C-alpha positions as CSV (number, residue, x, y, z in Angstrom):
1,M,-78.6,-104.4,85.3
2,N,-78.0,-100.8,86.1
3,S,-74.7,-99.0,86.6
4,T,-73.1,-95.7,87.4
5,I,-69.7,-95.0,86.1
6,T,-67.5,-92.3,87.4
7,Q,-63.8,-91.5,87.3
8,D,-61.9,-90.2,90.3
9,G,-58.3,-89.5,89.4
10,G,-56.8,-92.8,88.2
11,T,-59.7,-94.9,89.3
12,L,-62.7,-95.8,87.2
13,L,-65.5,-96.6,89.7
14,V,-68.4,-98.7,88.4
15,R,-71.3,-99.2,90.8
16,L,-73.4,-102.2,89.7
17,E,-77.0,-102.9,90.7
18,G,-79.2,-105.9,89.9
19,D,-78.4,-109.4,88.7
20,L,-75.5,-110.3,86.4
21,T,-77.1,-112.8,84.1
22,G,-77.1,-113.7,80.5
23,G,-79.3,-112.4,77.7
24,A,-79.4,-109.5,75.2
25,E,-79.4,-106.8,77.9
26,A,-76.4,-108.4,79.6
27,M,-74.5,-108.6,76.3
28,A,-75.2,-104.9,75.6
29,F,-74.1,-104.0,79.1
30,A,-70.8,-106.0,78.8
31,K,-70.0,-104.2,75.6
32,H,-70.8,-100.8,77.2
33,L,-68.6,-101.6,80.1
34,K,-65.7,-102.6,77.9
35,Q,-66.2,-99.4,75.9
36,E,-66.2,-97.2,79.0
37,I,-63.0,-98.8,80.3
38,G,-61.4,-98.4,76.8
39,A,-62.4,-94.7,76.6
40,A,-61.2,-93.8,80.1
41,T,-58.1,-91.7,80.3
42,A,-55.1,-92.0,82.6
43,I,-56.6,-94.8,84.7
44,N,-54.6,-97.3,86.8
45,S,-57.5,-99.2,88.4
46,V,-61.1,-100.2,87.7
47,V,-63.2,-100.9,90.7
48,L,-66.5,-102.7,90.3
49,D,-68.7,-102.0,93.4
50,M,-70.9,-105.1,93.7
51,K,-72.7,-104.1,96.9
52,E,-76.1,-104.0,95.1
53,V,-75.6,-107.1,92.9
54,G,-77.7,-110.1,93.7
55,F,-77.3,-113.2,91.6
56,V,-74.3,-113.8,89.2
57,D,-74.5,-116.6,86.7
58,S,-71.8,-117.9,84.3
59,S,-72.6,-115.1,81.8
60,G,-72.1,-112.5,84.5
61,L,-68.8,-114.1,85.5
62,G,-67.8,-113.9,81.8
63,M,-68.7,-110.2,81.8
64,L,-66.4,-109.6,84.8
65,L,-63.6,-111.5,83.1
66,G,-64.1,-109.4,80.0
67,A,-63.9,-106.3,82.1
68,R,-60.6,-107.6,83.6
69,E,-59.3,-108.1,80.1
70,A,-60.3,-104.6,79.0
71,S,-58.7,-103.2,82.2
72,L,-55.4,-105.0,81.5
73,E,-55.4,-103.7,78.0
74,K,-55.4,-100.1,79.5
75,G,-52.6,-101.0,81.9
76,A,-55.1,-100.9,84.8
77,T,-55.9,-103.4,87.5
78,L,-59.5,-104.7,88.2
79,R,-60.9,-105.1,91.7
80,L,-64.3,-106.3,92.8
81,D,-65.6,-104.6,96.0
82,N,-68.4,-105.9,98.2
83,P,-69.5,-109.1,96.5
84,N,-72.2,-110.9,98.4
85,K,-71.3,-114.0,100.5
86,Q,-72.5,-116.6,97.9
87,F,-70.7,-115.0,95.0
88,R,-67.5,-114.5,97.1
89,H,-67.6,-118.2,98.0
90,L,-67.9,-119.2,94.3
91,L,-64.9,-116.9,93.5
92,E,-62.9,-118.4,96.3
93,I,-63.5,-122.1,95.4
94,T,-62.8,-121.4,91.7
95,R,-59.7,-119.4,92.6
96,L,-61.1,-116.4,90.6
97,A,-61.0,-114.2,93.7
98,E,-57.2,-113.7,93.2
99,I,-57.6,-113.1,89.5
100,L,-60.5,-110.6,89.9
101,G,-59.0,-108.9,92.9
102,V,-61.9,-109.4,95.4
103,H,-62.1,-107.0,98.4
104,S,-64.8,-106.8,101.1
């Protein structure tokens, strides 16, 4: 998992690349993402660009929910942009698309 994190005004943009799966690397990344959200100043939204994300397993989904929680603690919304078709379908049938704010 690779990421690029930038802030543009009140938006923290996180561009993700690779698979969101379990393991030590994923745990470290999830912690890093929460810290970045927590350290951001004057944000009202966090956008996770998932255009370059392949597979997402349950651990990856947990990471996204953790990012949502960290965003809410900052008073910001979370939005997932460009999830692949398979992951979008999973989010829709589990009704997490509404919770995670999915956009094409």
